[in-house]
Every structure is written in structure tokens, then in C-alpha cells.
N, C-alpha and C positions, 0 to 999 in steps of 0.2 A: 620135731618135724619128721614126717614119714621119709625114710631113706630112699624109697622108690621115687618120690618127686624130686629129691635132691639130685639123684642120678639122671632123671629125665632133664632136669634144668641144665645139668652140666653137659649132657649130650646135645641139647638143643643149642647151647652157647658154642659147642665145638662145631656144629654144623654151620652156624652163622659165621664163625671165625674162619672156617675153611672156605666157605663161599666168598667172603670179602677178600681173603688172602689170594684165592684163585683168580678173582677179577682184577685185583691189583697186579698180580704177577703177569696176567695176560696183557693188561694195558702197558706195563713197563716193557715187557718183551716185544710187544707190537711196535713200540716207538723205535726200537733199535734193530728189528728184524723185518720191518714192513716190506722191503723188496722181495724177501724170500716168501712172505705170506702172499704177496702179489703173484709170485711165480707158482706157488702151490695152487692158488685159485685158478690161474690160467691153465696149468697142467690138468686140473680137474675137469675144466670145460672142454679141453682139446683131446682128452683121453679117448673118447669114442672114435674121433677122426684118426688118431694115431693107431688105435686097434685096427681100424678098417684098412689102413695102408699096410700095416704089418701082416694081417692075415690074408686079405684079399690080393693085394699087389705083391706079397712075398718080400716085402722090404725089410732090412734090418731095423731094429727098434730105433736106433739113433737117427738113421736116415728118415724114417717115418716121422719122427718128431720135427726134424728140420723142415721137411716138406709141408707138414701141417702148420708150422709157424709161418712159413713163407706164404702159404695160401691165406692165412688169417691176416697177416700184414698186408698182403696185396688187396684183399677185399676192403680192409679199412682205408688203405690209401686211395683205392678207386672211389670209395664212397665220398671221402674227403675232397678228392679232386672234382668229382661231379658236383658236389655241393658248392665248392669255391667257384667252379665255372658258372653255375646257376646264379650265385650271388653276384658275380662280376657282371653277368649279362643283365640281371636286374638293376645293378648299380648304374650301368650305362644308360639303361632306360630311364632311370630316375634322374640322371644328370641332364637328360634332355627335357624331361617333363617338369621337374621341380621348379626351375627358374620361372616358368610361366605361372605355376600355382603360387610361388612365392610373391610375384608381383601382384597377383590377385589378392593375396593375404595382406600384403602391405597397404594396397589401396583401401581394402576393408577397414584396416586399423586406422588409417588416416581419416577416413570418413567418420568412423566411430568417435575418434578423438575430437574432430571438429564439431560434431553435432552433440556429443554428450559430455566429454571431459572439460572442454573449455568453458561452456556455460556453467557447469558445476563449479569449476575454479573460481569463476567470477562471483558466483553466489557465496562461496566459502570466504573469499577475500573480503567482500562487503560485510559479511557476518563478523569476520575476525577484527576488521577495523572498528566495528561498534563496541567491541569488548573493552573491559578496563585494562589498564596496563598490567596489573598483577595476573589477570587471567591470560593475557597474551604471552607474558613471560613463562607461565605454567605450560601452556600449549607448546611454545617453542622448546622448552626444556624436555617435555615428553617426546617431541619429534626428534630432538638430538639424541636422547637416550635410545629410541628405537633405531635411529640410524647407526649409532655406535654398535649396538647389538648385532644388527644386520651385517655391518662391516667386519666385526670380529668373527662372526659365524662364517661368512664367506672367506675371510683370511684363513681360518682354521681348516676350512674344507680344502682350499687350494693348497695349503701347506701339507695337509695329510695326503692329498692327491699326488703331489710331487715327491713325498716321502715313499709312496708306494712303488714308484717307478724303479728306484735302485733295488728295492726288494725283489721285484719281479725279475729284473735282470740278473740279480744274484742267484735267483731260484733256478734259472735255466740250466747252468752247469749241473746243479744238484739233480734236476729232473732227468738230464741226460745220463748221469751216473746211476740213478735209480732205475731207468729204463734198461740200461746195459745189464745191471745185476739181476733185474727181474727176468729178462730173456734168458740169461745164463741159468739162473735157478730153474726156470721153466724147463729148459733143456734137460738138465740133470735130474730133476725130479720126475719128469715124464719118462725119460729113458729108463729109470730104475723104479718105476711106479709100483710094480707088482712085488719087486724085491723089498722095497721099503714098507709096502702094505703087510707082507709077511713078517718082517722084523717087528712091526708095531703090533701085530696080532700075537706074537709070542710074549711081548712085555706086558700087554694088558691082561688082567685076570679074566677068567671065562664068564663070570657073572657081569662084570663091567663091559666085556666084549659083546655079550648078548644085548644088553641095554643100549650100548653104543651103536651097534649095528642098526637096531630099530630106529634110534634117533637119527642116525645118518641117512637112512633110507627116506624117512619122512621129511627131514629137512631138505634133502636133494629133490624130492617130489615137490615140496613147497616152494623151493627156490626157483626151479624151472617153471612151476605154475605161476609164480609171481612175475617173472620175466615175460612169460607168455601173456599173462593178463595185461601188463603195461604196453606190450607191443600191440595186443588187440585194441586196447583203448586208443592208443596213438593212431593206429590204422583207421579206426572208425572216425576219429576227429578229422583226420587228413582227408578222407573221402568225402565227408559232409562239407568240409570247408571248400574242397575242390568243386563239388557240385554247385554249392551256393555261389561261388565266385564265377563259374561259367554261366550261371543263370543271370547274374548281375552284369555280365560282359566285361569283367575286370581283366586287364592285360597281365600276362605272366601268372596266370592262375595256378599252374602246376608249381612254379617256384615258390609262390607265396604259401600255397597249401602245404608243401614239404617243409618250409622253414617253420610255419606255425605248428605243424605236427611235431616237429623236434622240440620246439619251445614248450609244447604241452607236457614234456617230461618234468618241467619245474613244478613242484607242488603248489597248489592253490593259485599262484599267479597264472601260470600256463599261458593260454591263448590271449588272455587279457593284456599281456605285454605288447601284443601286436595289434589287437582289435581296438583298444580303448584309445590310443593315440591316433590311430587311423581314422576312427569315427569322429573324434574331435576336430582333426585337421580337415576332414572332408566337409564337416558341417560349417566350420569357419570359412572354408573356401567357397561356399555357396551351393555345393552339390548336395542338397538335402535328400534327394531320391536315393543316391548311393549311401549316404550316411544312414538313412532309415533301413535300407536293405542290409548293410553291414551290422547294424544294431540287432536286427532280427536274427541274422545268422549267428551272431555271437550269443544271443540268448539261447538259440537252439543248441549250439555246441556246449554251452554251459550246463544246460538242463540235462542233456544226454549224458554228459560226463558225470554229473552228480547221481543220476539214476542208475547208470550202467556200472559205475565203478564198484560199489559194494557187491552187486550181483556177480560181475565177472571175476572179481577177486575171490569171492566165496567159492564159486564153482571151480576155479583153477586151483586154488590152494586147499580146498576141502574144509572151509570153515563155514559156520553159520552166518548168513547175511547180517543178522542183528548183531552178532559178536564182532563181525568185521566193521560194521558201521560205528559201534561203540569204540573199537580200537582206533579208527580213524579220528573220531572226535577227541578222545582222551589224548592221543598222540599230538594232535593239533594244539589243544589247550595247554599241554605240558611243555613241549619244547618248540612249538611254532610250526612253520611249514614243513621242516624236516620230519616232524612227528607224523605226517601223512604217510610217510614211508616206514618209519621206525615202529609205529603202532602196530600195523598188521604183521610186520616181521617178529615183533615181540610176541604177539598173540600166537604166531605159528610156533615159536620156540616153546612157549608154555604149553601149548596143546600137544606138541610132539613129546615133550618130557612127561606129560601126563599119560599119554598112550603107551610110553615105554615103561610105565610104572616106576619112574625115578622118584616121584613124590611119595609114592607108596613105600618104596624102600627106605627113603629118608625118614618117614614117619615111623616105620617099624624100628629103625635104629634108635630114634629118640625114645620110643616106648620101651626099648630094650628087648624086643622080640626077634 
């Protein structure tokens, strides 16, 4: 065998092994150092604000970090407080309205049961009594089996539900610990951001530094572009829902639009979590006009999301619309709903590595050039 191909095969296996080892090492380290990774990410996002306070307000770096963290936490706390206040206001409204609609729903169910279920039950009873004894025993056995399966399924669901509660309660202290360590890590990383960057640049070789800088700049642009695209899509959805609810004359249209816009973050499900139950409930309650209006509004929101998402993502991240659409579909088919986020992010990483000539360098190494 030609020694050249043997060496190329060995170098190819070395590359594969290095990639697998690096991914495994990153995964293992991330499981034990994730508070500090969270701190690094937060420090990265707040660094422009810290620089602003340090240069424009002439603050010491440490004080600038503290002020930036306080402002970020205050904004989040204010948004959460506003959201909770709106939800409480909407809940009070529902507490006054739901009983009336519930009475209507119960009356509708009673009429349907009397007019449809009871006659059907009588027909089935007469039909059952005409069957032979063996056939009756078979039907009764099948019904008992179905009942046992339903009972066991419900029992398992309730058991799992109650087992989750202690896990959630035990998770709260850990979450508080992670939050404290993440904030401390954010402070120290942001305070020494440029010193740590200089230390890192001295360790990394020049060739890797050049490629790494290109990858970092492209990923930073793509990351902010991805966040901008998602905020744009959510804003468009919220505005469309608000206008539609105002046209339909729905109370608390602003609160419902804001909540639905936030729910739209969830991949694939999105606004359907709000609209589908609402449409069904309204239709059963007898308000077919509102149900049809909500259905039309939901279709409009759904269509605009599917049409606008590839275009906005491609323009914000800098990817081809067709490639973005393929990444969305492949991600969804591979890992489900989460793939609608992972797919475009993976495409961004691959595209960034390609533009940084990382694949070219790896191929040159495999070929021995």
C-alpha cells in the first residue's frame, strides 16, 4: 500500500480522535463548571455597557461592573414584576368571567349528554343484550382491560407528577447557589476582561489566534443577529395579535398579546398553546363569531411566522434563506422542537468555520501539506 495514503489515513483518524476528545472534554468540563460558563456569557454581553461606564462616566472597572449588573437585574426584575402584575390583573378578570362561561359550558354538556349520549347508551344496551353470552363476556373483558390500562396510566402519571415536586424543591437551593456563583464569576471575569484576554492571546499560537479571531467575530455577529431575529419575530407576532384582538374587541388585549408573544419563543408550539385551547373553549361556549375570528388570527400569525422566519434569520445571521430553511427542517426532524434553534446555530458554526479556513487547514493537515 502507498505510504502516502497510510499517513493520510493516520492523520485523518488523529483529526477525528481530537474532535471527539475535545467535544467530550468540553461536555465533561461544562457539567462541573457551568456557573462560570454562565458568568463568562453574561460578562461577554455586558462588556459594552461596562466599557461605557468605565470610559464615559470615568468609573473604576469594578464599580462599572457592579453598576451594569445592578441595571441588568433591575430591568429583569421590572419586566418580571410588570408581567406578574398583568397576569394577576388578567387572573382577576378571569375569576369574574370564567364562572359564567363555565355554567354555560356545563349546560351545553348536559344538553348534549341528554340528547345524544343517553339515546346512544340505550341503543348499545339493547344491542348488547341481544348478543350471545360469550360475546358479552368478551366485550366486558375488553372494557375491563381498557379501564385497567387507563387506571394504570393515570396512576403512573400522578405518581410521576408527585415525584417531580420534591425534585423541584430540592433544585431551588442548587439554583440559588448557581446564581450566586454565576454573579460572582461574572464580576471577576468582567473586571479582568482585558487582562484575561491578553493572557489568552499569549497562550494561543498566532495561526490559531488568527482563525480563532475570525471565528469569534463571525459567531458574535451571528449570535447577536440570531437574538435580534428572534426579538423581531416575537415583536411582529405580538403586534399582529394585539391588532387582531383589538379588532375583535377582546378584553385585556395588551396582556394577552404580550403573554402570547412570550410563548412564541417556544419552538413549533408557540402561539398554538394559547390560541388552540382558547378557540375550542370559545366554540364550545357558543360564541362562534369570536372563535372564527381567533381562528383566522391564529392562521395569520402562523403563516407570517413560517414565511418570515427563514427570511429574517437569513438576513440577520447572514445565511442563505434556502440553507436556513433546510437547517430548520433537518434540526426539527433530528432532535424535535429544540432542533428549530439548534439547526440554524449549527449552520452558523459550520459556515463560520468554513469562512475562517478551518476546514481548509484540517484538509491540508490530512493531505500532509
